[in-house]
Backbone as a ProteinNet text record, in pm:
[ID]
protein_1_A
[PRIMARY]
MNTKKKNTKRNIIIAIIAFLVVIGTILAYMLITDLKQEDILREEVSTLVDKNITKDRYNSSIKTRGDYAVVEEAIKSYLDEYSVTFQNVLEIMDDKELVNMLSAENYKNDGPDFAKSKKYLSDTKTKLNKAIDRLTAMTSSEEIMKNIEDKKLDIYYTDLYKELMLNGIAENDFTKAKADLESASANVNNLLNTEEEVINLLVTNKGKWRIQDNKIVFDEVATLNQYNELIKKVA
[TERTIARY]
10200.6	10059.5	10045.5	10133.1	10129.9	10156.9	10249.2	10282.6	10162	10088.8	9969.1	9863.2	9847.9	9750.4	9785	9918.1	9963.3	9936.8	9967.4	9945.2	9796.8	9714.6	9568.9	9518.7	9567.6	9525	9568.4	9693.5	9746.2	9666.2	9631.2	9552.8	9414.8	9358	9226.7	9236	9340.8	9360.8	9381.1	9463	9488.3	9357.9	9277.7	9150	9056.6	9055.8	8969.5	9014.6	9148.2	9203	9171.1	9188.4	9159.9	9012.6	8928.3	8783.9	8750.7	8812.3	8788.3	8838.6	8953.2	9006.9	8911.3	8859.9	8764	8638.8	8585.5	8466.1	8494.3	8612.7	8649.9	8659.8	8719.7	8733.7	8596.9	8507.4	8371.7	8299.2	8310.6	8244.3	8302	8434	8498.7	8453.9	8444.8	8399.7	8255.8	8172.6	8033.2	8020.9	8104.2	8102.5	8146.5	8255.5	8306.8	8204	8143.7	8041.3	7921.9	7883.3	7769.4	7798.6	7917.6	7956.5	7962	8006.2	8012.7	7872.3	7776.5	7638.5	7581.4	7616.4	7568.8	7632.1	7760.1	7826.7	7759.4	7725.2	7658	7523.2	7450.4	7319.5	7331.7	7425.6	7442.3	7482.8	7567.6	7610.6	7492.8	7409.1	7292.3	7193.3	7173.8	7082.5	7135	7265.3	7323.5	7294.5	7283.5	7249	7101.3	7020	6877.4	6854.3	6931.9	6919.2	6949.7	7035.7	7073.1	6964.5	6865.2	6758.4	6658.5	6579.5	6473.6	6340.9	6281.4	6160.6	6041.5	6049.4	5940.3	5956.1	6069.9	6096.2	6142.4	6219.2	6285.2	6203.2	6250.3	6194.8	6299.8	6252.8	6341	6336.5	6280.2	6262.1	6381	6499.9	6620.8	6639.6	6727.4	6749.2	6807.4	6780.3	6829.4	6974.5	7062.3	7205.8	7252.8	7179	7223.1	7157	7191.6	7137	7081.3	7004.1	6952.2	6859.5	6871.8	6785.4	6816.3	6940	6973.4	6892.5	6870.5	6791.6	6646.6	6597.7	6460.8	6451.5	6551.7	6556.3	6566.5	6654.6	6674.1	6545.5	6480.4	6356.8	6247.3	6240.7	6140.3	6160.7	6286.4	6317.1	6283	6327.7	6307	6159.5	6087.7	5946.1	5866.5	5902.7	5833.5	5857.6	5983.4	6017.7	5958.1	5953.5	5899	5748.8	5678.9	5535.3	5513.4	5594.8	5581.6	5607.9	5716.2	5752.6	5648.3	5597.1	5496.4	5367.7	5327	5205.6	5223	5340	5368.5	5366.3	5429.2	5434.1	5296.3	5209.1	5071.6	4998.9	5028	4968.3	5015.2	5145.4	5199.7	5144.1	5119.5	5067.6	4926.2	4852	4715.9	4718.3	4818	4828.6	4851.6	4915.1	4946.8	4847.1	4742.3	4643.3	4575.4	4572.8	4518.9	4373.6	4296	4153.8	4134.6	4219.9	4211.5	4251.7	4358.1	4408.1	4305.5	4233.7	4137.6	3994.9	3977.4	3843.3	3770.6	3842.3	3780.8	3803.7	3813.7	3833.1	3699.2	3695.8	3574.1	3537.5	3638.8	3615.1	3538.1	3578.2	3507.5	3366.8	3353.2	3220	3125.7	3178.6	3096.6	3064.5	3163.7	3145.4	3067.3	3085.2	3024.2	2908.9	2897.3	2788.7	2656.8	2545.3	2539.1	2528.4	2512.7	2495.6	2627.2	2730.2	2866	2871.4	2798.7	2796.6	2936.2	3004.9	3138.3	3236.6	3229.7	3321	3299.9	3173.8	3142.9	3199	3178.9	3228.8	3380.4	3444.2	3590.3	3641.9	3584.1	3629.6	3607.5	3492.6	3462.6	3558.8	3580.4	3670.5	3813.9	3854.2	3991.4	4015	3918.1	3930.5	3941.6	3861.5	3866.6	4003.3	4050.9	4181.2	4293.2	4285.3	4387.4	4392.1	4276.6	4272.4	4314.2	4280.6	4322.8	4475	4534.1	4680.2	4748.9	4695.2	4755.2	4744.8	4631.6	4615.3	4717.6	4739.9	4836.9	4978.2	5012.7	5145.9	5169.4	5068.7	5079.8	5102	5026.1	5039.8	5177.7	5229.5	5358	5476.6	5461.3	5572	5576.8	5476.2	5474.5	5568	5630.7	5723.1	5650.2	5523.7	5445.7	5428.1	5392.5	5371.7	5502.7	5608.5	5740.5	5785.9	5767.9	5810.9	5718	5591.6	5498.2	5543.5	5607.3	5654.5	5758.2	5837.3	5939.8	5894.4	5809.6	5762.6	5683.2	5618.8	5543.2	5634.7	5764.3	5859.3	5906.6	5881.2	5918.2	6067.9	6151.8	6296.6	6349.7	6475.5	6541.7	6552.8	6563.2	6566.4	6682.2	6793.6	6910	6874	6804.6	6770.7	6657.7	6567.6	6462.4	6522	6619.7	6687	6768.8	6827.9	6905.2	6812.8	6699.4	6599	6555.4	6530.7	6487.6	6590.8	6716.9	6825.8	6831.1	6825.1	6837.9	6718.2	6599	6478.3	6449.4	6439.4	6397.6	6507.3	6631.8	6741.4	6814.4	6771.1	6836.9	6739.6	6672.2	6584.9	6467	6400.6	6282.5	6317.2	6432.2	6474.1	6512.7	6558	6602.7	6492.8	6461	6367.9	6226.7	6173.4	6037	6023.2	6124.4	6120.9	6121.5	6207.1	6213.1	6083.6	6027.5	5906.4	5783.7	5785.7	5668.4	5627.8	5724.9	5694.7	5639.2	5698.4	5650	5508.6	5481.6	5348.6	5244.1	5276.4	5181.7	5151.6	5255.9	5237.5	5154.4	5189.6	5117.4	4972.3	4950	4814.7	4729.6	4787	4713.1	4679.1	4775.1	4753.9	4647.5	4657.4	4562.3	4422	4413.3	4282.1	4218.5	4299.8	4248.4	4195.1	4270.3	4229.8	4100.9	4095.3	3976.8	3852.9	3868.9	3755.8	3706.4	3800.2	3762.2	3693.8	3748.4	3685.4	3544.8	3530.4	3398.1	3300	3347.1	3262.8	3223.6	3317.8	3289.8	3185.3	3204.3	3110	2970.7	2964.2	2834.3	2768.3	2848.7	2796.4	2735.4	2805.2	2756.2	2630.2	2626.3	2507.6	2387.3	2409.6	2302	2247.6	2336.4	2297.1	2291.6	2262.8	2256.2	2142.6	2168.6	2075.3	2107.1	2199.3	2236.4	2380.2	2438.3	2572.7	2584.8	2685.2	2706.9	2852.4	2894.5	3030.6	3023.8	3102.8	3103.5	3248.1	3288.7	3428.6	3528.1	3493.6	3578.5	3596.6	3497.5	3499.7	3361.9	3360.1	3232	3173.6	3046.8	2977.6	2856	2839.5	2727.9	2623.6	2497.3	2388.7	2372.4	2424.9	2410.9	2549	2564.7	2691.8	2727.1	2627.4	2652.5	2714	2660.8	2713.8	2854.7	2876.8	3011	3111.1	3071.4	3161	3192.9	3092	3113.8	3213.2	3192.9	3279.5	3423.6	3440.8	3575.4	3645.7	3572.2	3630.8	3682.5	3606.8	3650.1	3772.4	3770.8	3882.9	4012.2	4002.9	4122.6	4195	4120.2	4180.2	4274.6	4254.7	4339	4430.5	4423.8	4505.6	4652.1
-4504.9	-4534.9	-4612.7	-4712.3	-4791.3	-4706.2	-4609.9	-4520.9	-4436.8	-4387.1	-4307	-4388.8	-4515.6	-4602.8	-4628.4	-4649.5	-4672.8	-4551.1	-4431.8	-4307.6	-4286.2	-4317.6	-4302	-4396.9	-4521.6	-4620.8	-4579.8	-4529.9	-4486.7	-4369.2	-4275.9	-4159.2	-4199.8	-4300.9	-4350	-4411.9	-4492.1	-4556.7	-4451.8	-4350.2	-4243.2	-4170.1	-4146.4	-4076.9	-4158.3	-4290.3	-4378.6	-4378.5	-4390.4	-4391.2	-4260	-4147.9	-4016.5	-4005.5	-4060	-4057.5	-4138.5	-4258.1	-4343.8	-4278.6	-4209.8	-4139.9	-4030.1	-3955.3	-3848.4	-3906.9	-4014.8	-4079.6	-4132.5	-4194.9	-4248.2	-4138.6	-4025.6	-3911.6	-3858.1	-3849.5	-3799.8	-3894.6	-4024.7	-4124	-4123.1	-4108.6	-4103.1	-3980.3	-3868.7	-3744.3	-3758.9	-3821.4	-3840.8	-3932.6	-4037.8	-4131.3	-4063.5	-3987	-3916.2	-3815.4	-3743.6	-3645.2	-3713	-3829.3	-3904.5	-3952.7	-4005.6	-4053.1	-3937.2	-3821.6	-3704.9	-3662.6	-3669.2	-3635.1	-3729.9	-3856.7	-3954.2	-3927.9	-3891	-3857.3	-3736.8	-3638.3	-3518.8	-3556.4	-3643	-3687.6	-3761.6	-3853.4	-3930.5	-3840.2	-3743.9	-3650	-3565.6	-3523.4	-3442.4	-3522.8	-3649.2	-3735.5	-3759.5	-3768	-3788.3	-3670.2	-3550.5	-3433.1	-3437.2	-3499.3	-3510.3	-3605	-3712.1	-3810.8	-3747.7	-3647.3	-3580.8	-3485.6	-3457.6	-3367	-3437	-3358.3	-3411	-3393.6	-3504.3	-3497.9	-3438.5	-3432.5	-3374.1	-3223.3	-3168.6	-3025.7	-2952.6	-3021.2	-2954.4	-2960.6	-2884.2	-2888.1	-2948.6	-3000.8	-3069.5	-3006.4	-2889.3	-2824.1	-2737.4	-2790.4	-2717.6	-2725.6	-2641.7	-2635.8	-2766.8	-2796.2	-2918.7	-2898.9	-2988.9	-2975.2	-3050.7	-3152.3	-3235.4	-3192.7	-3264.8	-3234.2	-3360.6	-3341.2	-3453	-3543	-3673.8	-3770.3	-3777.9	-3745.8	-3741.5	-3632.5	-3522.7	-3413.2	-3456.8	-3541.3	-3593.6	-3680.1	-3763.3	-3848.4	-3762.8	-3664.3	-3576.5	-3501.1	-3448.3	-3372.7	-3463.1	-3586.8	-3682.5	-3714	-3731.8	-3761.5	-3643	-3525.1	-3406.1	-3367.9	-3373.7	-3336.5	-3434.6	-3562.3	-3664.7	-3642.8	-3622.1	-3600.1	-3469.4	-3369.1	-3240.6	-3251.3	-3324.4	-3344.3	-3417.5	-3519.7	-3596.6	-3508.7	-3432.3	-3349	-3241.4	-3177.8	-3072.7	-3131.6	-3247	-3312.3	-3353.3	-3407.2	-3448.4	-3327.8	-3221.2	-3100.6	-3037.7	-3054.8	-3007	-3082.6	-3212	-3293.4	-3242.6	-3214.8	-3165.8	-3027.7	-2946.4	-2811.3	-2813	-2917.2	-2928.5	-2932.6	-2999	-3011.2	-2876.2	-2784.9	-2653.8	-2546.2	-2587.5	-2490.6	-2423.7	-2292.2	-2216.7	-2252.1	-2270.2	-2301	-2437.6	-2533.3	-2666.2	-2661.1	-2588.7	-2577.1	-2509.5	-2410.9	-2333.7	-2388.3	-2502.7	-2557.1	-2579	-2626.8	-2658.3	-2548.6	-2426.8	-2313.3	-2248.1	-2180	-2108.4	-2002.7	-1945	-1842.7	-1899.7	-2019.9	-2081.4	-2124.5	-2175.8	-2215.2	-2095.7	-1982.4	-1860.4	-1804.6	-1807.1	-1746.9	-1834.8	-1967	-2055.6	-2139.4	-2144.6	-2222.3	-2148.7	-2214.6	-2355.1	-2456.8	-2409.9	-2504.6	-2544.5	-2461.4	-2492.5	-2528.8	-2454.4	-2480.7	-2465.3	-2357.9	-2332.4	-2440.2	-2477.3	-2578.7	-2714.1	-2752.3	-2880.2	-2886.2	-2777.6	-2773	-2780	-2707.4	-2708.2	-2848.1	-2915.9	-3049.7	-3148.5	-3139.7	-3228.5	-3204.5	-3077.7	-3043.4	-3084.3	-3065.7	-3098.8	-3248.6	-3326.4	-3472.3	-3521	-3461.9	-3498.6	-3464.9	-3345.4	-3300.1	-3388.7	-3421.4	-3503.5	-3642.9	-3707.1	-3843.9	-3851.5	-3748.9	-3743.9	-3735	-3651.8	-3635.3	-3764.3	-3829	-3952.7	-4063.8	-4071.2	-4171.9	-4150.1	-4024.1	-3992.7	-4028.8	-3995.5	-4025.9	-4176.4	-4250.1	-4395.3	-4454.3	-4404.4	-4453.2	-4421.2	-4304.5	-4260.4	-4342.1	-4416.3	-4498.6	-4635.2	-4667.7	-4797.1	-4795.6	-4908.6	-4917.7	-4896.3	-4937.8	-4920.2	-4772.4	-4693.7	-4550.7	-4479.6	-4521.3	-4461.8	-4485.7	-4607.7	-4640.2	-4579.4	-4564.8	-4502.7	-4360.5	-4296.4	-4159.6	-4145.6	-4250.5	-4244.4	-4313.7	-4414.1	-4486.3	-4396.1	-4296.2	-4200	-4114.5	-4111.1	-4027.8	-4093.8	-4225	-4298.2	-4290.2	-4311.1	-4308.4	-4446.1	-4449.3	-4577.1	-4653.3	-4785.9	-4872.5	-4837.1	-4789.4	-4756.1	-4648.6	-4545.2	-4433.5	-4471.3	-4558	-4607.5	-4690.1	-4775.5	-4857.6	-4771.5	-4666.5	-4575.5	-4507.4	-4461	-4400.7	-4500.9	-4624.4	-4729.6	-4753.1	-4758.1	-4778.7	-4665.1	-4542.2	-4426.3	-4410	-4438.3	-4419.3	-4537.7	-4656.4	-4772.4	-4823.6	-4822.5	-4876.3	-4769.8	-4644.8	-4537.4	-4453.7	-4363.7	-4266.9	-4333.5	-4426.5	-4490.6	-4566	-4634.2	-4711.1	-4621	-4500.3	-4409	-4311	-4217.3	-4109.8	-4160.1	-4246.7	-4293	-4381.4	-4461.5	-4548.2	-4464.6	-4362	-4274.7	-4196.4	-4152.1	-4069.9	-4151.4	-4281.2	-4364.6	-4363.9	-4378.2	-4378.7	-4243.5	-4135.6	-4001.5	-3980.7	-4032.5	-4018.3	-4092.5	-4214.6	-4293.9	-4226.1	-4170.6	-4100.9	-3974.4	-3895.1	-3770.1	-3797.5	-3899	-3934.8	-3977	-4059.8	-4106.8	-3990.3	-3900.7	-3787.8	-3691.1	-3658.3	-3563	-3622.5	-3748.9	-3812.6	-3825.5	-3856.1	-3863.5	-3728.4	-3622.8	-3488.2	-3448	-3472.9	-3437.1	-3513.1	-3643.1	-3725.5	-3683.9	-3655.2	-3615.2	-3479.2	-3386.7	-3254.2	-3263.3	-3352.2	-3372.4	-3426.8	-3519.3	-3575.5	-3467.4	-3382	-3274.1	-3178.6	-3137.4	-3044.8	-3107.1	-3235.5	-3303.7	-3311.5	-3332	-3336.4	-3202	-3094	-2959.7	-2925.1	-2969.2	-2942.9	-3018.9	-3145	-3228.1	-3171.8	-3110.3	-3058.7	-2905.4	-2844.6	-2698.4	-2652.1	-2545.2	-2495.4	-2549	-2645.9	-2705.9	-2671.4	-2578.4	-2531.3	-2383.7	-2317.8	-2175.4	-2141.9	-2027.4	-1978.7	-1877.4	-1905.4	-1818.4	-1798.3	-1672.7	-1641	-1712.6	-1712.1	-1771.3	-1922.6	-1987	-2132.5	-2187.5	-2312.5	-2375.3	-2434.5	-2410.3	-2458.4	-2539	-2658.3	-2746.1	-2748.2	-2766.8	-2774.4	-2914.8	-3014.8	-3153.4	-3217	-3289.4	-3353.9	-3461.1	-3533.4	-3641.4	-3587.4	-3473.8	-3412.5	-3360.2	-3303.4	-3254.6	-3369.1	-3483.3	-3599.2	-3649.1	-3651.5	-3691	-3597.2	-3470	-3367.1	-3385	-3402.7	-3418.8	-3542.2	-3651.5	-3774.7	-3754.7	-3680.3	-3652.2	-3560.2	-3458.8	-3364.9	-3433.9	-3539.6	-3613.4	-3674.5	-3704.3	-3768.3	-3675	-3545.4	-3449.3	-3372.8	-3405.5	-3334.4	-3370.7
-9179.6	-9152.2	-9024.5	-9007.8	-8886.4	-8763.1	-8782.6	-8671.5	-8632.6	-8737.4	-8710.2	-8638.5	-8682.4	-8619.2	-8473	-8451.1	-8314	-8226.8	-8285.6	-8210.5	-8181.3	-8282.8	-8265	-8157.4	-8164.3	-8065	-7925.3	-7915.9	-7786.8	-7732.4	-7824	-7781.1	-7731.6	-7798.5	-7756.1	-7617.2	-7597.9	-7467.6	-7358.6	-7392.2	-7295.3	-7262.9	-7365.9	-7346.9	-7258.6	-7285.1	-7204.7	-7059.5	-7040.9	-6904.6	-6834.3	-6908.5	-6851.3	-6812.4	-6901.1	-6874.6	-6749.3	-6740.7	-6624.8	-6495.4	-6507.4	-6389.8	-6343.2	-6440.9	-6408.9	-6343.2	-6404.1	-6349	-6208.5	-6193.2	-6061.7	-5958.1	-6002	-5910.4	-5868.2	-5965.9	-5936.5	-5841.7	-5869.5	-5784.1	-5642.5	-5634.8	-5503.5	-5426.2	-5499	-5435.7	-5385.2	-5471	-5432.6	-5312.1	-5309.6	-5199	-5069.6	-5078.2	-4960.3	-4909.7	-5007	-4970.5	-4905.4	-4961	-4907.9	-4766	-4746.8	-4614.2	-4514.4	-4561.7	-4475	-4431.1	-4525.4	-4492.7	-4387.4	-4399.9	-4301.1	-4165	-4165.3	-4039.1	-3972.5	-4054.6	-4001.3	-3942.8	-4013.5	-3965.4	-3832.8	-3824.9	-3701.8	-3585.3	-3613.7	-3509.9	-3463.2	-3557.1	-3523	-3438.8	-3476.2	-3401	-3259.4	-3245.8	-3112.4	-3020.5	-3078.2	-2996.9	-2957.5	-3040.7	-3009.8	-2893.3	-2889	-2781.5	-2645.9	-2644.6	-2519.5	-2468.6	-2551.8	-2510.5	-2418.5	-2348.7	-2262.2	-2334.4	-2374.4	-2457	-2382.3	-2249.5	-2170.5	-2151.1	-2198	-2176.9	-2302.9	-2386.6	-2499.7	-2628.5	-2728.2	-2863.4	-2957.2	-3070.4	-3164.3	-3303.5	-3313.5	-3444.1	-3483.9	-3466.4	-3506	-3657.1	-3710.2	-3854.8	-3907.5	-4034.4	-4098.3	-4141.1	-4099	-4123.7	-4248.2	-4291.4	-4403.6	-4534.9	-4642.5	-4775.3	-4839.7	-4945.9	-5023.5	-4943.3	-4969	-4900	-4750.8	-4714	-4571.6	-4500.9	-4571	-4515	-4493.6	-4584.3	-4570	-4444.3	-4423.6	-4304.1	-4178.2	-4182.6	-4066.4	-4032.6	-4134.8	-4111.1	-4056.9	-4106.9	-4059.7	-3912.2	-3872.5	-3732.4	-3642.9	-3682.8	-3599.3	-3587.5	-3698.4	-3694.5	-3609	-3615.5	-3537.3	-3388.3	-3353.2	-3212.5	-3160.6	-3247	-3203.4	-3178	-3263.4	-3240.4	-3107.9	-3083.9	-2959.7	-2837.7	-2843.4	-2728.4	-2701.1	-2806.4	-2789.8	-2731.4	-2783.3	-2733	-2587.8	-2554.8	-2416.7	-2323.6	-2366.6	-2282.4	-2264.2	-2363.5	-2349.1	-2238.3	-2227.8	-2120.8	-1984.2	-1975	-1848.4	-1813	-1915.6	-1891.2	-1834.9	-1867.8	-1815.2	-1662.8	-1606.9	-1461.5	-1395.1	-1466.6	-1409.4	-1451.3	-1523.5	-1568.6	-1449.1	-1451	-1338.2	-1310.1	-1416	-1398.2	-1332.4	-1368.2	-1307.7	-1160.6	-1133	-996.2	-904.8	-958.5	-877.7	-883.8	-947	-965.1	-832.5	-731.4	-603.2	-499.7	-548	-457	-423.4	-310.1	-268.9	-372.3	-434.4	-536.2	-655.4	-700.3	-812.9	-773.1	-650.1	-602	-604.2	-562	-552.7	-691.7	-781.4	-913.4	-1010.9	-1001.7	-1100.8	-1045.9	-911.9	-851.3	-861.2	-834.7	-789.7	-903.5	-1028.7	-1140.1	-1206.7	-1193.5	-1241.2	-1390.6	-1471.8	-1616.1	-1676.7	-1638.2	-1691.6	-1646.6	-1521.8	-1466.3	-1532.2	-1551.3	-1615.1	-1757.1	-1832	-1970.2	-1972.5	-1882.4	-1877	-1848.3	-1750.6	-1714.5	-1829.4	-1894.6	-2006.8	-2123.4	-2156.5	-2267.4	-2237.2	-2113.4	-2073.9	-2077.6	-2033.3	-2038.3	-2183.1	-2270.7	-2412.8	-2471.5	-2441.6	-2491	-2437.3	-2309.3	-2245.4	-2305.7	-2315.7	-2367	-2514	-2590.2	-2730.2	-2739.3	-2654.6	-2653.6	-2610.4	-2507.7	-2457.9	-2561.5	-2628.9	-2734.7	-2846.1	-2881.6	-2986.3	-2941.9	-2820.5	-2768.5	-2762.9	-2719.6	-2711.8	-2851.4	-2948.5	-3086	-3141.9	-3108.9	-3165	-3116.2	-3007.3	-2957.4	-3025.4	-3106.1	-3173.5	-3295.1	-3321.9	-3434.8	-3567.1	-3573.3	-3696.2	-3729.7	-3628.5	-3650.2	-3680.8	-3614.1	-3637.2	-3781.8	-3830.8	-3966.6	-4071.6	-4040.7	-4134.1	-4167	-4069.3	-4085.8	-4196.5	-4220.9	-4325.3	-4453.6	-4440.9	-4559.3	-4652.4	-4594.6	-4675.4	-4763.8	-4732.4	-4807.9	-4937.1	-4950.7	-5073	-5103.1	-5002.8	-5021.4	-5059.5	-5106.1	-5131.1	-4999.4	-5010.5	-4893	-4799.4	-4855.3	-4771.3	-4669.7	-4715.7	-4627.3	-4530.8	-4576	-4487.4	-4374.7	-4411.1	-4309.7	-4213.3	-4266.5	-4182.2	-4080.6	-4127.3	-4039	-3932.2	-3975.8	-3883.4	-3774.8	-3816.2	-3720.1	-3618	-3667.4	-3579.6	-3486.7	-3537.6	-3457.7	-3365	-3421.8	-3341.9	-3249.9	-3297.5	-3216.5	-3135.6	-3152	-3077.9	-2999.6	-3069.5	-3004.3	-2934.9	-3002.5	-2944.2	-2816.8	-2818.9	-2702.2	-2585.4	-2615.9	-2510.9	-2470.2	-2559	-2525.9	-2496.8	-2582.8	-2564.6	-2441	-2414.5	-2296.3	-2168.6	-2166.5	-2049.5	-2032.5	-2144.7	-2138.3	-2100.3	-2127.9	-2103.7	-1957.2	-1868.9	-1725.4	-1680.8	-1732.4	-1698.8	-1751.6	-1872.1	-1931.4	-1849.6	-1809.7	-1730.4	-1597.2	-1535.2	-1408	-1424.5	-1524.9	-1550.1	-1586.3	-1670	-1712	-1593.1	-1507.2	-1389.1	-1296.4	-1275.2	-1184.8	-1237.6	-1366.4	-1424.5	-1430.6	-1471.4	-1478.6	-1340.9	-1240.8	-1104.3	-1059.5	-1091.5	-1053.7	-1124.6	-1255.2	-1333.2	-1285.9	-1263.8	-1220	-1081.8	-992.2	-857.1	-857.3	-933	-940.4	-1000.3	-1096.3	-1155.6	-1051.5	-969.2	-863	-762.1	-727.3	-631.5	-688.6	-812.3	-876.8	-884.2	-921.8	-928.2	-790.4	-688.1	-551.1	-512.8	-547.2	-514.2	-594.3	-718.9	-801.4	-746.8	-711	-656.4	-525.8	-449.8	-318.7	-314.6	-428.7	-429.1	-337.1	-268.3	-168	-29.7	-23.7	104.8	144.3	69.2	101.8	64.5	120.5	93.9	121.8	71.7	98.3	211.6	315.8	433.3	479	487.8	525	433.1	304.2	200.4	218.7	282.7	301	268.8	223.6	195.4	323.2	345.6	465.2	420.1	478.1	443.5	553.6	514.3	611.3	667.6	594.7	639.3	657.7	766.6	799.3	695.9	648.9	553.2	424.4	379.5	257.1	280.9	397.5	433.8	433	487.5	491.1	350.2	263.4	123.9	57	81.8	23.4	72	199.5	256.8	204.5	185	133.9	-8.1	-86.8	-223.7	-224.8	-141.1	-135.2	-97.7	-15.1	25.8	-94.4	-199.1	-317.3	-392.4	-375.9	-447.1	-352.4	-228.2	-128.8	-143.2
[MASK]
+++++++++++++++++++++++++++++++++++++++++++++++++++++++++++++++++++++++++++++++++++++++++++++++++++++++++++++++++++++++++++++++++++++++++++++++++++++++++++++++++++++++++++++++++++++++++++++++++++++++++++++++++++++++++++++++++++++++++++

């Protein structure tokens, strides 16, 4: 009987040890897998930092799994929205209608009241300022963190996102883009404001100018001088 009890006790101990080994193996596997996912995420983020936020897109496929995938998607979607919005601002500068606004062709086709030109300039200014306001807001730490807090993740993954975004991407990509944004914003706004002034000048003085040999000709020297001074701002 004692022998049976000893054998039973030994079998129980062996079973417990085997169980603990299995649990330990599973936990170790989970830990290794988890660490591997974090390594993949960090490697993926490092490739994002090498991109040019004023030219590239960030909507590449998600490489990680689980909560890491949520963090990765949050980072990529945020950067992609920023890059697309920024590139839209730059595209305004190259818009054919904006470039040709002060051409003899536009004066002839849309003058002397310039209804189409006025609407275009007003709509473009609204679109531009809305985009710039969004870009400015997106560089703030509050807006960056709001993007992940909405996901309701554990604090570990929120902190990981914070580290990658605020101490990495934000310091690099957003800082570099800020100077370009300020320059682009100033240039486009100057162009829009000046073109608006020119159009208003032509509307105010309609009947006192005409298109001749594909050039604008004024009947009064004072108006011509005003026009030339404005044109210098965009030359």
